[in-house]
C-alpha positions in Angstrom: 210.1 -162.8 218.6 207.8 -160.5 215.8 204.8 -162.1 216.7 203.5 -164.5 219.8 200.2 -165.7 220.3 198.5 -164.3 223.5 195.4 -165.7 225.5 193.1 -164.2 227.8 191.3 -166.9 230.0 187.6 -165.6 231.1 186.0 -168.2 234.1 183.2 -167.9 236.2 185.1 -168.8 239.8 183.3 -170.4 242.6 183.9 -170.8 246.4 186.0 -174.0 245.8 189.6 -173.5 245.3 190.4 -176.9 244.3 187.8 -176.8 241.3 188.6 -173.4 240.5 192.2 -174.5 239.9 190.9 -177.4 237.8 189.1 -175.3 235.4 192.1 -172.7 235.4 194.3 -175.5 234.4 192.1 -176.5 231.7 191.9 -173.3 230.1 195.8 -172.5 230.1 196.0 -176.2 228.5 193.3 -175.3 225.8 195.4 -171.7 225.4 198.7 -173.6 225.2 197.0 -176.3 222.3 196.3 -173.1 220.4 200.2 -172.0 220.4 199.9 -169.3 223.3 202.9 -168.3 224.7 201.6 -165.7 227.5 198.5 -166.7 229.3 196.8 -164.3 231.4 194.2 -165.4 234.0 191.2 -163.2 235.4 191.1 -161.6 238.9 190.1 -163.8 241.7 190.3 -167.1 239.3 191.3 -169.2 242.4 188.3 -168.0 244.8 185.0 -165.9 244.7 183.9 -166.4 248.2 180.5 -166.5 249.6 181.7 -163.3 251.6 184.6 -161.0 251.2 186.3 -162.8 254.0 186.3 -165.9 252.5 189.7 -165.0 250.9 191.3 -165.1 254.3 191.0 -168.6 255.0 192.9 -169.8 251.8 195.9 -166.8 252.0 198.9 -168.0 251.0 202.4 -166.5 252.8 204.4 -165.1 249.8 206.4 -167.5 248.1 204.6 -170.9 249.2 201.1 -172.4 249.1 199.0 -174.5 246.6 197.8 -171.6 244.5 201.3 -170.3 244.0 202.8 -174.1 243.1 199.7 -174.7 240.8 200.8 -171.3 238.7 204.4 -172.4 238.7 203.5 -176.2 237.7 201.3 -175.0 235.1 203.6 -172.4 233.4 206.4 -175.2 233.5 204.3 -177.8 232.1 202.5 -175.9 229.4 205.7 -173.9 228.9 203.7 -170.8 228.5 204.6 -167.1 230.5 201.6 -167.3 233.0 200.1 -164.0 234.6 198.0 -165.5 237.2 195.1 -163.3 237.7 194.8 -162.5 241.5 195.5 -164.4 244.4 194.8 -163.5 248.2 198.7 -162.9 249.7 198.9 -162.5 253.4 199.3 -159.0 254.9 199.2 -157.2 258.1 196.3 -156.7 260.5 194.0 -159.6 259.3 194.3 -158.7 255.7 195.7 -159.7 252.4 197.2 -158.3 249.0 195.5 -159.0 245.8 198.2 -159.9 244.0 199.3 -160.9 240.7 202.3 -162.9 240.2 204.2 -163.7 236.5 205.8 -166.9 235.9 208.1 -167.6 233.2 208.0 -170.7 231.0 210.0 -172.6 233.2 207.8 -172.1 236.2 209.8 -169.4 237.7 208.4 -166.3 239.6 209.9 -163.3 237.5 207.4 -160.5 238.9 204.7 -159.6 241.4 202.2 -156.7 241.6 199.6 -156.1 244.6 196.8 -154.1 243.1 197.0 -150.5 244.4 193.3 -148.9 243.7 190.7 -150.8 245.9 187.1 -151.4 244.8 185.1 -148.9 247.7 181.7 -148.4 245.8 178.4 -148.4 246.1 177.3 -149.5 242.4 174.8 -146.8 241.0 171.4 -148.1 240.0 171.9 -151.4 242.1 172.1 -152.6 245.9 175.8 -153.7 244.8 178.0 -152.7 247.3 181.8 -153.6 247.5 184.3 -152.4 250.3 187.6 -154.0 249.2 189.7 -152.3 251.7 187.8 -154.3 254.6 189.8 -157.1 253.8 192.5 -155.9 251.4 195.9 -154.0 252.0 196.8 -151.7 248.8 200.0 -152.1 246.9 202.1 -149.1 246.1 204.4 -150.4 243.6 203.8 -150.4 239.7 205.1 -153.4 237.8 207.0 -153.7 234.4 208.4 -157.3 233.6 210.7 -158.0 230.6 209.5 -161.0 228.4 210.5 -162.6 225.3 207.6 -160.8 223.9 207.9 -157.3 225.1 207.9 -155.6 228.4 204.7 -156.5 230.4 202.7 -154.0 232.7 200.6 -155.5 235.1 196.9 -153.9 236.2 194.0 -155.2 238.1 190.3 -154.7 237.5 189.4 -151.0 239.3 193.2 -149.8 238.2 191.7 -149.4 234.7 190.1 -146.0 236.1 193.1 -144.5 237.2 194.9 -143.7 233.7 198.1 -142.4 235.7 199.2 -145.8 236.5 199.3 -146.6 233.2 201.5 -143.6 232.1 203.8 -145.0 234.8 204.0 -148.1 232.9 204.5 -146.6 229.7 207.5 -144.6 230.9 208.7 -148.0 232.1 208.7 -148.8 228.3 205.6 -151.3 228.4 204.6 -152.9 225.2 202.1 -155.4 226.3 199.5 -154.6 229.3 197.8 -157.3 231.4 194.5 -156.8 232.9 193.0 -159.3 235.5 189.5 -158.6 236.4 186.3 -159.3 237.8 184.1 -156.2 236.4 180.5 -156.6 237.6 177.9 -156.8 235.2 176.5 -153.4 235.9 179.8 -151.3 235.3 181.3 -153.8 232.7 178.3 -153.1 230.5 178.9 -149.0 231.0 182.8 -148.7 231.0 184.6 -152.3 230.6 185.2 -151.6 226.5 185.8 -148.2 226.8 188.5 -148.5 229.5 190.5 -151.3 228.0 190.2 -149.8 224.4 191.5 -146.5 226.2 194.4 -148.0 227.8 195.6 -149.6 224.6 195.2 -146.2 222.6 196.5 -143.7 225.0 199.6 -145.8 225.7 200.2 -147.7 222.3 200.5 -150.8 223.7 198.6 -154.4 223.2 196.3 -155.1 226.1 195.0 -158.3 227.4 192.2 -158.0 229.7 190.7 -161.4 231.3 187.7 -160.8 233.1 185.3 -163.1 235.2 182.3 -163.6 233.1 179.0 -165.3 234.3 176.9 -166.0 237.3 178.4 -166.8 240.4 177.5 -169.2 243.7 177.4 -166.2 246.0 174.9 -164.4 243.9 177.2 -162.1 242.0 177.2 -161.7 238.1 180.5 -160.6 236.2 180.2 -158.8 233.0 182.9 -161.1 230.9 183.9 -159.9 227.5 187.4 -160.7 227.7 189.4 -159.2 224.9 192.6 -158.7 223.3 193.1 -155.1 222.0 195.7 -153.7 219.8 197.7 -150.3 220.0 195.2 -148.9 217.6 192.1 -149.8 219.6 191.1 -152.5 217.4 189.3 -155.8 219.5 191.3 -158.6 217.9 189.2 -161.3 219.8 186.7 -161.6 222.5 184.3 -164.0 224.4 181.0 -162.3 225.7 180.4 -164.7 228.6 181.1 -168.2 230.1 184.3 -169.8 230.4 186.5 -170.1 227.8 189.8 -169.1 225.9 190.4 -165.7 223.8 193.5 -166.0 221.7 195.0 -163.3 219.3 198.3 -162.5 218.1 200.4 -159.8 219.3 203.0 -158.4 216.8 206.1 -156.1 217.7 206.8 -155.3 214.4 203.4 -153.7 214.4 203.4 -152.3 217.4 207.0 -150.3 216.4 205.6 -149.3 213.3 202.5 -147.8 214.9 204.4 -145.8 217.4 206.9 -144.6 214.9 204.0 -143.3 212.8 201.9 -141.8 215.5 204.6 -140.8 218.1 201.9 -139.8 220.8 204.2 -141.0 223.8 207.1 -138.6 222.5 204.4 -135.8 222.4 203.5 -135.5 225.9 204.1 -132.3 227.8 202.9 -133.2 231.3 203.9 -135.1 233.6 202.9 -136.9 236.7 205.1 -136.7 239.7 
């Protein structure tokens, strides 16, 4: 397949899992109506709790639970490949994994990625403090999945700041990068655009970045600006704020052409162990 329509879903999720699933389902349906074959949900799409510990009460065992069932049935219903944002999956010691699950158009799970880099940060210039490691156990392994549209790599939010992860994905043949995120308004305004576009440019890949966008019941504000970026760093489509769907074509023929005429990936001299 030379061209396929891809979609980045943007939400302003609440503490109510049921309401969030209804909204996510509506937006995936909207993407499917626009002929999207690949749809990416944002980080924490199913729950943005009043506190960081709220996710523990709705965490699911790997392979079972209403959120995972929703993702599988939604992918099958709309015949899309679905990158399921992040969901809390049970882990050890009273913690969860921040997990992205990938489902094919038959509703079959074909990949799992657990967020590696945890957001333990005091946001400069604000009173915002985040300690994801208090409730989240980090993952260890990168993920690249074969799809009809090309090799799909997955990263989550804070991962964007660690380019060595994306070099590993590139080494595994990544053509398209999916980035579910919940960037804060402040850090997003400073760095979201440059990081998303840099990951596309340096790895010569299409990037689908789905962000939370708006004001949340818990008082948090997220940056939005979900976007789809081509391998040359051009923003093909974006949405500043609010719930919605960002749609653009991914062209595998154009990707191959860029990589042949500008073979930067083959010019690398230094490699991470």
